[in-house]
N, C-alpha and C positions, 0 to 999 in steps of 0.2 A: 766520444760516444753521445749519441743523441739522447739528451736527458728526457726527451719528451716521447721516446720509444716505448713501446710495450716490454721489451726485452730489459731495458734499463730498469723500468718499474718493478719487473719480477726480479731482477737480481738485487736490486736494493732492497726490496721487501725480504728477501731471503735471508740477506746479510744481517738485516736488523732482527729478524727471528731468531738467528743463531746467536747473536750478541746478547739478546735479551734472556734466552734460554740459558746461556752460559752464566751471566750475572745472577739469574735466579737461583740457579745451582749452586753457584758459590757462595751466596748469602745463606741459602738453605743450610749447606754443610757447615758453614762457619757458625751457625746458631744452633746446631743440632746437640751440642754439649749442653749448652744452656737450657734447650728446650727439653731435653731428657732429665735434667736435675730439676726443672719445675715440675715435671710429672711425678719424679719420685718424692718431692716435698709435699706435692698435693695429696698422693697416696698416704704418706705418713700422717698428714693433718687428718684424713678421714678415718684412719685406724685409731688415732688417738680420740676423734669424736665419738668413736664406738665404745669406748672405755669412760666417756664423759670428762675428757681433758680437753679444756679449751687452749688451742694454740695460738689463737689470735695475738699478734704483737710479740709473740716469744720466738725462742730459738727453736724451730721446729725439730731439726736434727737432734738437739740436746735432749728436748722432751722425750723424743721417741727412743732414744738410747736409755734414757732414765726409766721408761715405763714398759718398753717391749723388751724383753729378755730374749726370747727365741724367735726364729720364723722357721718353721719346720715344714716338711712336705711330707704327705701321707698318700698312701693309696687307698682305693675304695674299701680295702679290707681293714683300714685303720691302723696300718703299719707304716711306721716312720721310714721313708726312703731317703731322706735327707735332713740333717739336723742344722745346716747352716743356711739353708735356701729359703725359698717362699716367696720373697719379696718381689722378685720380677715374674713371678707366674701371674698370666693374665687369666682370670677366671672366665671370661667370655670365651676364650679360645679353648679352655679346657671343656666347657660345656658343649663345645662342638664335635668333640671326639666321641669315640664309642666310650660307653661307660667304663670298661675295665681299663681303658688307657688313661683315664683322667688323673692328673696330679692335683692334689688338693692342698692348698696353703693354709697354713695353721699359724696364728700368732699368739705366743704365750706371754701374758703380760702380768705386771705387778702393780696392784693399785692399793696403797695404804696397807701393805703387807700381806694382801690377799691375791691368790692367783686368779687371772680372769683369762679366758680364751676368746679370741676374735676369729670368727668365720666370714670370708668374703662372699658375696652374692652378685649375681649377675643375670639379667632377664630382659624381657620386653614389655614396654608401657604401651599407651595407645599410639604414639607417633614415633617411638624410636627406643633405643637401649635405656634401661635403667640398671642401677647396680647400687650396692652398699655393702656394710660390713655389720655384722651382730656380735655383741659383745656378751659372753656368758659368765656366770659365776663359776666358782671352782666345782659346784656340783653338776656342770654341763648341761644344766636343765632349766636354769632360770635366767632371764633377759636381765643384763645389767646395763647395757646402753645399746643404741643402734643408730646406724646412720644410713640414709638414702640420698642418691642423687639421680640426674636424669640428664638425657640429650636435649629433648625437645618437647616436653609435655606441656599443657596448655596452663599458662599462668592463671593464678586463682582457682583452678582446678587440679588436674593431675599433678602440677607442679607443686601443690601443697604437701607432698610427701617428703619434700626437704624440711619442713617446718618443725620446730621443737612441739607444737600443738600435737602433730600428728606422731612424731617419734616418741613423745613422752608417754603415750598410751601403752607402749610396748614394755616399759620398765616393770619388772617384777613379773611378768607373765611366764608360763611354763612353756617348754618346747615340745617333750615328749609326752605322748599318751598311750599306755599299753606298748611301749617301745617303738612307736611311730611319730614322727613329726606332726604335731596338731596345731603348732603356732600358725595363726590364719589372720587375715583380714576378711571381715564380713562387710555385707551391703550395710550401708550406714543405718543404723537403729535395729539391726537384725541380729546383734550378738546374742548367742544363747548359752555360751560357756565361757563366761568372762576371765576364767583362769588360763584360757588359752587364745581367747579371740580378742581383736580390737575392731572398733567402727572404722569402716572405710571413709573415704572422702566423699562428702555429699556433692555430687555432679562430676565426680571423678572416678565413677565405677570401673571404666576398664583399667584405668591405671592402678585402682586398688585391687582388683583382680590379678593384674600383673605382679604386684608386689607380693601378693600371697602366693602365687604360683612359684615366684622366683624363691620366696623362703622355702616352700616344700621341695622344690626341685633340688637346690643347692644344699640345704641343709641334710636332706636325705642321704646325700652321698657320703655323709660324715657320722651316719647312724652307728657304725661299729665303734667309732672314737666316743660318740655320745653315750652310749649304753655300756661302755667298758669304765665301770666305776673303780 
């Protein structure tokens, strides 16, 4: 075959594309279990962060088993539809469904002999998805801890939602006011109801609004559970 011909070049390129695609697929498939496990471990770390448990340098799975006693799935009526699930539910996917069809994970934890509830959050920031977990005391109304993360918010601005300086503002805040979710992030310096509101990030207004909307949209789905004392 003439190695300088167009047909040879085309055949050679096609074969290489097939070989590379096969190798990439093989590598991806062989690493899938490890990738899935890393995702699960990261989720465990985030849930633990929402109850103020530092998992850095620790056996994450052991810590999770120690503190998280149940992972239930609720419907929007606050009814438990599964008592051993919840962990693999993706909140972002659930938020895209019709309200009546949404499955709501609830993590029941025990910290120093006290019951804590962890609710997942999912929303949109300035540049992409944001998410988190809020930990509540056993009164279902007081914030015990909270965790936020993001895909692509601006460093030094919107990305500050991940910092302790921001998340610590939520500790001890109340969630419900007259049966409605009132926990919110206000524009920096504009807090009027400090029992329910925290200061937003200076220069990160849109991300702060995204966090506030995320809290209201997600936690409102749990209102039947939260108001059932």
